[in-house]
DONU-213080 format. One line per 2 residues: their letters; for each residue x, y, z of N, C-alpha, C. Coordinates in steps of 0.05 Angstrom, whole numbers. Layout:
a> X/Y/Z/X/Y/Z/X/Y/Z | ...
***
This chain:
mr> -3662/-431/-284/-3639/-414/-288/-3613/-430/-285 | -3595/-425/-304/-3570/-440/-304/-3550/-426/-285
sa> -3536/-442/-269/-3516/-431/-251/-3488/-438/-262 | -3469/-423/-253/-3442/-426/-264/-3421/-421/-242
vl> -3398/-433/-245/-3375/-428/-227/-3353/-416/-244 | -3343/-394/-235/-3321/-379/-248/-3296/-383/-232
ri> -3274/-389/-245/-3248/-392/-231/-3228/-374/-245 | -3213/-360/-228/-3192/-343/-238/-3166/-353/-224
yl> -3147/-361/-240/-3122/-371/-230/-3102/-348/-228 | -3093/-343/-204/-3075/-320/-198/-3051/-330/-183
se> -3034/-311/-176/-3011/-317/-158/-3011/-294/-137 | -2996/-299/-116/-2995/-279/-94/-2985/-252/-104
nd> -2968/-251/-123/-2956/-226/-132/-2972/-211/-153 | -2995/-223/-163/-3011/-209/-183/-3023/-184/-171
rc> -3022/-162/-186/-3032/-136/-176/-3052/-125/-196 | -3070/-109/-184/-3090/-94/-200/-3093/-67/-186
ng> -3087/-46/-201/-3087/-19/-190/-3070/-16/-165 | -3047/-31/-165/-3028/-28/-143/-3035/-45/-118
rp> -3057/-59/-119/-3065/-76/-96/-3065/-105/-104 | -3065/-123/-84/-3067/-152/-91/-3092/-157/-108
ah> -3088/-170/-131/-3110/-175/-150/-3133/-189/-137 | -3127/-209/-120/-3150/-225/-108/-3168/-207/-91
ev> -3156/-188/-77/-3172/-170/-60/-3190/-152/-77 | -3178/-140/-98/-3193/-122/-116/-3216/-137/-129
il> -3211/-162/-139/-3231/-177/-153/-3253/-186/-134 | -3246/-194/-110/-3265/-203/-90/-3284/-180/-83
ef> -3273/-156/-79/-3290/-132/-73/-3308/-126/-97 | -3297/-127/-121/-3313/-122/-145/-3336/-141/-147
mr> -3331/-167/-141/-3353/-187/-142/-3374/-182/-121 | -3366/-174/-97/-3385/-168/-76/-3402/-144/-84
ds> -3389/-123/-95/-3403/-99/-103/-3421/-105/-127 | -3415/-125/-143/-3431/-133/-166/-3453/-152/-157
ki> -3456/-158/-132/-3477/-175/-121/-3475/-204/-130 | -3450/-213/-135/-3446/-242/-141/-3452/-258/-116
ag> -3467/-280/-119/-3477/-295/-96/-3456/-303/-76 | -3433/-312/-85/-3412/-321/-67/-3385/-324/-81
at> -3364/-318/-67/-3337/-321/-78/-3318/-328/-55 | -3297/-344/-62/-3277/-353/-43/-3250/-352/-57
vf> -3230/-345/-41/-3202/-345/-51/-3188/-369/-38 | -3177/-386/-54/-3162/-409/-44/-3132/-404/-48
hg> -3116/-411/-27/-3088/-407/-28/-3075/-434/-34 | -3060/-437/-56/-3048/-462/-63/-3021/-466/-49
ie> -3013/-491/-46/-2987/-497/-34/-2966/-503/-56 | -2975/-508/-80/-2956/-514/-101/-2971/-513/-128
gy> -2957/-504/-149/-2969/-504/-175/-2951/-492/-196 | -2959/-493/-221/-2944/-480/-243/-2964/-471/-264
gv> -2954/-453/-281/-2971/-443/-302/-2958/-446/-329 | -2964/-428/-347/-2955/-431/-375/-2925/-430/-378
hs> -2911/-419/-359/-2882/-417/-361/-2868/-441/-348 | -2884/-460/-336/-2874/-485/-324/-2856/-480/-300
ki> -2856/-457/-289/-2840/-452/-265/-2857/-461/-241 | -2846/-479/-224/-2861/-489/-201/-2859/-469/-178
ht> -2881/-462/-167/-2884/-445/-144/-2892/-463/-121 | -2877/-464/-99/-2882/-483/-78/-2876/-471/-50
ts> -2887/-483/-30/-2881/-476/-2/-2858/-491/9 | -2846/-509/-8/-2824/-526/1/-2802/-509/14
il> -2792/-518/36/-2771/-504/51/-2746/-502/33 | -2742/-521/15/-2718/-520/-2/-2720/-497/-22
rl> -2744/-489/-29/-2747/-468/-49/-2755/-441/-36 | -2762/-442/-11/-2772/-418/3/-2792/-403/-15
gt> -2813/-417/-21/-2833/-408/-40/-2845/-381/-35 | -2845/-366/-56/-2860/-340/-56/-2876/-341/-82
dl> -2894/-323/-84/-2911/-321/-107/-2927/-347/-111 | -2939/-356/-89/-2954/-381/-90/-2980/-378/-106
pm> -2991/-400/-116/-3015/-399/-132/-3040/-393/-115 | -3059/-380/-127/-3085/-374/-115/-3107/-379/-135
il> -3130/-387/-126/-3153/-390/-143/-3176/-375/-131 | -3188/-357/-146/-3212/-343/-137/-3236/-357/-151
ea> -3254/-367/-135/-3277/-381/-146/-3303/-367/-138 | -3321/-365/-157/-3347/-351/-152/-3370/-368/-164
vd> -3393/-367/-151/-3416/-382/-161/-3440/-363/-161 | -3454/-363/-184/-3479/-348/-187/-3492/-357/-212
se> -3513/-342/-220/-3525/-349/-246/-3505/-344/-268 | -3507/-360/-289/-3489/-356/-312/-3492/-328/-323
ek> -3516/-318/-324/-3522/-291/-335/-3507/-269/-319 | -3508/-270/-292/-3494/-250/-276/-3464/-252/-279
ir> -3454/-276/-280/-3425/-279/-283/-3415/-269/-310 | -3430/-276/-331/-3422/-267/-358/-3423/-236/-360
ki> -3441/-224/-345/-3443/-195/-345/-3418/-181/-335 | -3404/-194/-315/-3380/-181/-304/-3354/-190/-317
lp> -3356/-210/-335/-3331/-220/-347/-3315/-199/-362 | -3326/-180/-377/-3309/-160/-390/-3292/-144/-371
el> -3304/-137/-348/-3288/-121/-328/-3267/-139/-316 | -3273/-164/-310/-3253/-182/-299/-3229/-185/-318
cr> -3235/-188/-343/-3214/-191/-363/-3197/-165/-365 | -3208/-142/-360/-3193/-117/-359/-3175/-116/-334
mv> -3186/-127/-312/-3171/-126/-287/-3146/-144/-288 | -3149/-168/-299/-3127/-187/-300/-3126/-199/-328
pk> -3117/-184/-348/-3118/-193/-376/-3101/-217/-383 | -3081/-223/-367/-3063/-245/-374/-3068/-270/-358
el> -3087/-269/-340/-3091/-292/-322/-3112/-311/-334 | -3110/-337/-327/-3129/-357/-337/-3156/-354/-322
it> -3177/-351/-337/-3204/-349/-326/-3221/-371/-339 | -3234/-387/-323/-3252/-408/-334/-3280/-405/-324
lq> -3299/-416/-339/-3327/-414/-331/-3340/-441/-339 | -3354/-453/-320/-3368/-477/-327/-3395/-478/-313
qv> -3414/-491/-326/-3441/-493/-315/-3440/-513/-292 | -3456/-508/-272/-3458/-526/-249/-3487/-529/-241
ei> -3492/-550/-227/-3519/-555/-216/-3516/-551/-186 | -3532/-533/-175/-3531/-529/-146/-3549/-550/-133
is> -3537/-566/-115/-3550/-588/-102/-3561/-580/-75 | -3546/-565/-60/-3554/-558/-33/-3547/-529/-28
ge> -3559/-517/-8/-3555/-489/-2/-3577/-472/-15 | -3575/-446/-12/-3595/-429/-24/-3592/-429/-54
ki> -3614/-432/-67/-3614/-431/-96/-3610/-403/-106 | -3595/-400/-128/-3589/-374/-139/-3612/-365/-158
***
């Protein structure tokens, strides 16, 4: 079985149904029985508009970058992709095949 890692690039201010998008997506993935997911909080980054978001004291950063990453079988992840695209239609979503080396096999 092929495994995959899904990444969704978000920011702190992204919302889905009035709630922080990362919370809504994480709950959706758990409810969809995705093997594992983690939200990473970035300290600096920029997106398609080239505006730098940073924690620098000079900029008093808000709207910092976040990445939600999930690992499971490629089949299970592809099954939930349409709903994820509805939840955050303008955010960058990537999917790549991975080989699980250690830990419980999916």
